Structure formats: C-alpha cells, structure tokens
C-alpha positions in Angstrom: 12.3 16.9 12.9 9.2 16.1 10.7 11.1 13.7 8.4 12.6 12.0 11.4 9.4 11.7 13.3 7.4 10.4 10.2 10.1 7.7 9.6 9.8 6.6 13.3 6.0 6.5 13.1 6.2 4.4 9.9 7.5 1.6 12.0 5.9 2.2 15.4 2.4 2.5 13.9 2.3 -1.2 13.4 2.3 -1.7 17.2 -1.1 -0.1 17.2 -2.5 -2.1 14.5 -3.8 -5.7 15.3 -5.2 -8.3 12.8 -8.9 -9.3 13.5 -9.1 -11.9 16.3 -11.8 -13.7 18.2 -14.5 -11.4 19.2 -13.0 -8.5 17.1 -14.0 -9.3 13.5 -12.1 -6.5 11.9 -8.4 -5.4 12.2 -8.4 -3.2 15.4 -6.5 -0.4 16.9 -4.8 -0.3 20.3 -2.6 2.3 22.1 0.1 -0.5 22.2 2.6 -1.3 24.8 0.8 -1.0 28.2 -2.7 -1.2 26.6 -3.6 -4.3 24.5 -7.3 -3.4 24.4 -9.4 -1.5 21.8 -10.5 1.8 23.4 -13.1 4.4 22.1 -11.3 7.7 21.6 -7.9 6.2 21.4 -9.0 4.2 18.3 -10.7 7.2 16.8 -7.6 9.4 16.9 -5.2 6.5 15.8 -7.6 5.8 12.9 -7.7 9.4 11.8 -3.9 9.6 12.0 -3.6 6.6 9.8 -6.3 7.6 7.3 -5.0 11.2 7.0 -1.7 9.8 5.5 -2.8 7.0 3.4 -6.3 6.7 1.9 -6.2 2.9 1.9 -5.5 3.1 5.6 -9.0 4.5 6.2 -9.9 0.7 6.4 -8.6 0.8 10.0 -10.9 3.6 11.1 -13.8 1.8 9.3 -12.9 -1.4 11.2 -12.8 0.5 14.5 -16.4 1.7 13.8 -17.6 -1.8 12.8 -16.0 -3.5 15.8 -17.8 -1.1 18.1 -21.1 -1.4 16.1 -20.9 -5.2 16.5 -20.6 -4.7 20.3 -23.8 -2.6 20.5 -26.6 -4.3 22.5 -30.3 -4.1 21.8 -30.8 -1.0 23.8 -28.0 0.9 22.0 -25.4 0.5 24.8 -21.8 0.0 23.4 -18.8 -0.5 25.8 -15.9 1.9 25.8 -13.3 -0.9 25.8 -13.3 -4.2 23.9 -10.9 -7.1 23.8 -10.6 -10.2 21.5 -12.6 -12.0 24.2 -15.4 -9.4 24.3 -16.2 -6.2 26.1 -14.0 -5.4 29.1 -16.1 -5.0 32.2 -14.5 -2.0 34.0 -16.1 0.6 36.1 -19.6 -0.8 35.8 -21.4 -0.4 32.6 -18.7 1.8 31.0 -20.2 3.4 28.0 -18.4 4.4 24.9 -17.5 8.1 24.6 -19.3 10.0 21.8 -17.0 9.3 18.9 -18.7 6.6 16.9 -20.6 8.6 14.3 -17.5 10.9 13.9 -15.4 7.8 13.2 -17.9 6.6 10.5 -17.9 10.1 9.0 -14.1 10.5 8.8 -13.5 6.9 7.7 -15.8 7.7 4.7 -14.3 11.1 4.1 -10.7 9.8 4.1 -11.6 6.6 2.4 -13.9 8.1 -0.3 -17.1 6.2 0.2 -20.1 6.4 2.5 -22.0 3.4 1.2 -20.6 1.0 3.8 -22.4 2.9 6.5 -25.9 2.1 5.2 -26.2 -1.4 6.8 -25.2 0.0 10.2 -26.8 3.4 10.0 -29.7 2.3 12.3 -27.3 1.1 14.9 -25.4 4.5 14.9 -28.8 6.1 15.5 -29.6 3.6 18.4 -26.3 4.4 20.1 -27.1 8.2 20.0 -30.7 7.5 21.4 -29.2 5.4 24.2 -27.0 8.2 25.3 -29.9 10.6 25.2 -31.8 8.3 27.5 -29.0 7.7 30.0 -26.6 10.7 30.0 -28.8 13.6 29.1 -30.4 16.1 31.6 -33.6 17.5 30.2 -33.6 20.4 32.6 -30.5 21.8 31.0 -30.5 20.1 27.8 -27.0 18.9 28.3 -25.1 15.8 28.7 -23.0 14.4 31.6 -20.3 11.8 32.3 -21.0 9.1 34.7 -17.7 9.6 36.5 -14.5 11.3 35.5 -12.7 8.2 34.3 -15.4 7.6 31.6 -14.3 10.9 30.1 -10.8 9.6 29.3 -9.3 12.5 31.4 -9.3 10.0 34.2 -8.8 12.2 37.3 -9.9 15.6 35.8 -10.5 17.8 38.9 -13.4 19.5 37.0 -15.2 16.1 37.2 -15.4 13.5 40.0 -14.8 9.9 40.6 -16.8 9.7 43.7 -19.1 6.7 43.2 -21.6 8.4 45.6 -21.7 11.4 43.3 -22.2 9.7 39.9 -23.7 11.5 36.8 -23.4 14.8 38.7 -21.6 17.1 36.3 -22.5 18.6 33.0 -19.3 18.8 31.2 -17.9 20.9 28.3 -16.1 18.0 26.7 -18.9 15.5 26.5 -21.2 18.0 25.1 -18.7 19.1 22.4 -18.1 15.4 21.4 -21.9 14.8 21.3 -22.4 18.0 19.3 -19.9 16.5 16.8 -21.9 13.3 16.8 -25.1 15.1 15.8 -23.2 17.0 13.0 -21.7 13.8 11.8 -25.0 12.1 11.7 -26.5 15.1 9.8 -23.8 14.8 7.1 -24.0 11.0 7.0 -27.8 11.2 6.6 -27.3 13.7 3.8 -25.0 11.4 2.0 -27.3 8.5 2.4 -30.3 10.5 1.2 -32.2 10.4 4.5 -33.7 13.8 4.2 -35.8 13.7 7.4 -32.8 12.8 9.5 -30.7 15.6 8.1 -33.3 18.1 9.6 -33.5 16.1 12.9 -29.8 16.1 13.6 -29.2 19.6 12.5 -31.9 20.8 15.0 -30.3 18.7 17.7 -26.9 20.1 16.9 -28.2 23.7 17.0 -30.1 23.2 20.2 -27.2 21.6 22.0 -24.7 24.4 21.0 -27.2 27.0 22.2 -27.5 25.1 25.5 -23.8 24.9 25.9 -23.4 28.7 25.4 -26.3 29.4 27.8 -25.2 27.2 30.7 -21.5 26.3 30.3 -20.1 29.6 28.9 -19.3 32.2 31.6 -18.5 35.5 29.9 -17.4 37.3 33.0 -14.8 34.7 33.5 -14.1 34.4 29.8 -14.2 30.6 30.0 -16.3 27.4 29.6 -16.7 25.5 32.9 -18.3 22.3 33.9 -21.6 22.7 35.9 -23.1 20.8 38.7 -26.6 19.3 38.0 -27.9 19.7 41.4 -27.4 23.4 41.9 -26.3 24.8 38.5 -23.0 26.1 39.9 -19.9 26.3 37.9 -16.9 24.2 38.8 -14.3 27.0 38.3 -11.2 25.0 37.5 -9.2 25.7 34.5 -8.8 22.2 33.0 -8.2 20.6 29.6 -11.8 19.9 29.2 -12.8 23.7 29.3 -11.0 24.1 26.0 -12.6 21.2 24.0 -15.5 23.5 22.7 -12.9 25.6 21.0 -11.7 22.5 19.1 -15.2 22.6 17.5 -15.1 26.4 17.3 -18.4 27.0 18.8 -17.5 30.4 20.4 -17.7 33.6 18.4 -14.3 34.7 17.3 -13.8 37.5 19.8 -14.9 35.4 22.8 -12.7 32.6 21.7 -9.7 34.8 21.5 -10.4 36.2 25.0 -10.4 32.6 26.5 -7.3 31.6 24.6 -5.5 34.8 25.6 -6.4 34.6 29.3 -5.9 30.9 29.9 -4.6 28.7 27.1 -1.5 30.6 26.0 -0.8 32.1 29.4 2.2 30.5 31.2 0.3 31.3 34.4 -2.3 28.8 33.5 -1.9 26.3 30.7 1.1 26.9 28.6 4.2 25.1 29.6 7.8 24.7 28.5 7.1 21.4 26.8 3.5 21.8 25.5 0.2 22.8 27.0 -0.8 21.4 30.3 -3.8 19.2 31.2 -4.6 21.4 34.2 -3.7 25.0 35.1 -0.6 25.4 37.2 -2.7 27.7 39.5 -4.9 24.8 40.5 -4.3 23.5 44.0 -4.1 19.9 42.6 -1.6 20.7 39.8 1.1 18.1 39.6 3.2 16.0 37.2 3.1 12.8 39.1 3.8 9.6 37.3 0.5 7.6 37.6 -1.2 5.0 35.4 -2.9 2.8 38.0 -5.7 3.0 39.2 -6.0 5.8 36.6 -3.8 8.0 34.4 -2.9 11.5 35.5 -4.6 14.5 33.9 -3.7 17.0 36.6 -0.9 18.6 34.8 1.1 16.5 32.4 1.3 17.1 28.7 -1.0 14.7 26.7 -0.6 14.6 23.0 -4.2 14.1 22.1 -5.1 17.2 24.2 -2.4 19.2 22.6 -3.7 18.1 19.2 -7.1 19.5 20.1 -5.5 22.7 21.6 -3.6 23.4 18.3 -6.8 22.9 16.2 -8.4 25.4 18.5 -5.5 27.8 18.1 -5.6 27.6 14.3 -9.4 28.1 14.4 -9.1 31.3 16.3 -6.1 32.6 14.3 -3.2 31.7 16.6 -1.4 29.6 14.0 2.0 30.9 15.1 1.3 29.7 18.7 0.1 26.3 17.3 3.4 25.9 15.4 5.3 26.7 18.6 3.4 24.0 20.5 4.0 21.4 17.8 7.7 22.2 17.8 7.9 22.0 21.6 6.6 18.5 21.6 8.5 16.9 18.8 11.8 16.8 20.5 10.5 15.1 23.7 8.9 12.4 21.6 12.0 11.9 19.3 14.2 11.7 22.4 11.8 9.1 24.0 11.9 7.0 20.8 15.6 7.2 20.6 16.2 6.3 24.2 13.3 3.8 24.8 12.3 2.7 21.3 8.9 3.7 22.1 7.0 6.4 23.9 5.0 7.3 27.0 1.4 8.2 27.4 2.2 11.7 29.0 5.1 13.9 29.7 6.2 16.3 32.5 4.9 19.7 31.3 7.7 21.7 33.0 10.7 19.4 32.5 9.8 17.4 29.4 10.8 13.9 30.7 8.4 11.1 30.1 6.1 9.9 32.8 3.9 6.7 32.7 4.3 3.8 32.0 7.5 3.1 33.7 9.1 -0.4 33.7 7.9 -0.8 37.4 4.3 0.0 36.2 4.4 -2.5 33.3 3.7 -6.1 33.3 6.5 -8.2 34.5 8.5 -5.1 35.2 9.4 -4.6 31.6 8.9 -1.3 29.9 6.4 -1.8 27.1 5.8 1.7 26.0 2.9 3.5 24.3 2.3 4.6 20.7 -1.5 5.3 20.0 -2.6 8.9 19.6 0.9 10.2 20.2 1.2 9.8 16.4 -1.0 12.9 16.2 2.2 14.9 16.7 3.1 14.2 13.1 -0.1 15.9 12.0 0.6 18.8 14.3 4.2 19.0 12.9 2.9 18.8 9.3 0.8 21.9 10.1 3.7 23.6 11.7 6.1 23.0 8.8 3.9 22.7 5.8 0.6 24.6 6.8 -1.1 21.2 6.5 -3.3 21.1 9.6 -5.5 18.1 10.1 -8.5 19.9 11.6 -11.0 17.1 11.5 -13.5 19.9 10.6 -17.2 19.1 10.6 -18.5 22.7 10.2 -21.6 23.6 12.2 
C-alpha cells in the first residue's frame, strides 16, 4: 500500500502547489480541488509533508511562512486565509491559527538553514504579541478561539459558532498550538543568537503548559476538556480537540495512557472501523453527514490531519501497534478514492469508509473537484507503520 500511495501522491501533490501570483509573492500551498485559497494549518501540514520527503521541497513551507508574514499588518494581525487578490474577508477578522512560528522552525529544520528567518523574526514576534492581546484570558492564563470555525474543526460541539457567544471558550487545541509556537520561537531565538528571547519564550511555554494542566485537565474524568471563560465549567464532550495536547505530549506518561485507553482507542468513543473519529460516537450530535457549506463536518467523520495527530500521540505514549493499525485502516479508503475519483475527499464516513464532502453537487458547476492537501499525511503515517519512520514534528518541551 505504501508504494502505491506514494506513487499516487507524487502526482497529486502538484494539485496543492501553485506558482507565485498576484498578492502571493511566493509559491503557495492549497488544499486543491474545492479550495483554491491558501489556508493556515492546511498549508502548514502540506508543507511539512513535502519537506519531509525532499529537502529541497522545504522551500514550499518557507514560502507559506513568507506569504503569511507579508500579510501581517502593523498590529500583528495576520488573516487565516489568503488569495492571489489578498486576504479573504470571511467570518469577520478571521485570524490565523497558531502555526506560523512552527512553520518557520520546521521549514528551517527540514531545509537545513535558519538564516532566512532573521529578516522576519520581529514580525513573528509581533504575530504572537497580537494573539496575546486579542485571544488571551489573563484570569486563566489561557487562550481562546473567537468561534469554532476559526479553529478549523468547523462545527466542533466542544466550541460554539454562536456569534452572540464569541470568544467564550478556553480550548485544548488552541493552547497546544500556541504552546508549540512558544517552543518554536525559543528554538528559533537560540539559532539566531537572541539569548534574551530564548529565556522569555521558555518561560511562556512552561507557564502555559502549567495553566493547561491546572484548568483544562480533569483527572477524575481522565481527559482534557474545553472550559467556559464565564464560569470555569468544563464542556464535557469527547471531541477531536481534547486529544491535541497529547500530540505535544504534555501529560505525564501514566495520565496520557489513561486518557488514550479510556477514550481514544475505545470503540465506544473514538476508534472506528476506518480510522479515529472526530467526535465520540456517544455524543448526542455524533453523525457522518456530508457537509461542506456553510462549514465542514467535524462531528464524527474521519479527518486525515486529525488522525495524523492521533497517531503521533499514540506513538508518544507507546501505542505504536495501535498507530500502525490506524494508518493501515485509512490507506485503503484513500487508495480506493483515488482509483475511482482520481482525487480524494476532505473526510470519510468513520463507520462505513466511504468518502463524504465534497460531492459533485457541492462543487462549483456541479463537477467533482476533489481534495488533496493534508490527506497526503497518510503517507507519513504509513511510513511509520511500515518502516518505523514516524514524522513526529517533535519540538520537545
């Protein structure tokens, strides 16, 4: 399966790479098919996939960073979606997810040089400072999404899209991603000889991790949960986002195993026939509906980027055999999709394995356009399963 999948992706990957055009001054990365825009975490994962297979392809991840850096305003705001004509104005002032410093770090690690970051280093700092001003709760010392759709898990029931309840929830995923931004900045500062910033970002990372463990980890439930800012109460829904902290490995080993045993690898909750679900099958909203407009469905279907993060967590906490099983469950549904449709879909029915959105009816002019993007992470997962070569995107602590 690995050889066949790698051969398919050697062709399909070019659907996700676009030459510099208009507002975008560097070659840019798109999910392809249904999506023609450059997005935040999509481009990060696509860029990491490309760079992990060819050192010279780290230039695409570098270009992704520089395109977003060039879109940063004087305050440090950078949009989460950019087109050749400029930032795409969706959902108000839609801010980029915390991936920019990680992208700069891994572009340099895969590409072999950090020197290119020096001219944009102050902009990376400004982006972090903007998030600290606009999406940080000083009472808890934690970060929050504006609405669910900003998180990328568009209709995650552990968040909300109620515009009358904006910025209401301290979330496990945004805090993990921001923690990784701090660690990335610490490592970049060290490479660039900025000693004072090394200490600053190290302290920020340590403080944020401690706050996550204090407020978002519930030992009696053996799980992370999102928490409401107004009353401090946990939103006790077993969702994809609960497990993102395990991607970074912030839990002590024994606690991580407890959470994984109870929820992630349990068929009662997250484990499915064709991968790991995006929402527990016990949840009242669990479904595998085929939705892409007005937002994509994260209430049950298998998403490849989420399964990539799950498998990294499994390997971290010594469930490598289960990680292998997950990778091997997903490969056949992607290969069959490519064989039948000459492309892929953005998510798959967790219980039956068939592709969901985008359908032809959901696509422009009623013509199936497919999806590529971060689905290519399955190759990294399968390389781990077959060769023990897991792409961990490890930052340490």
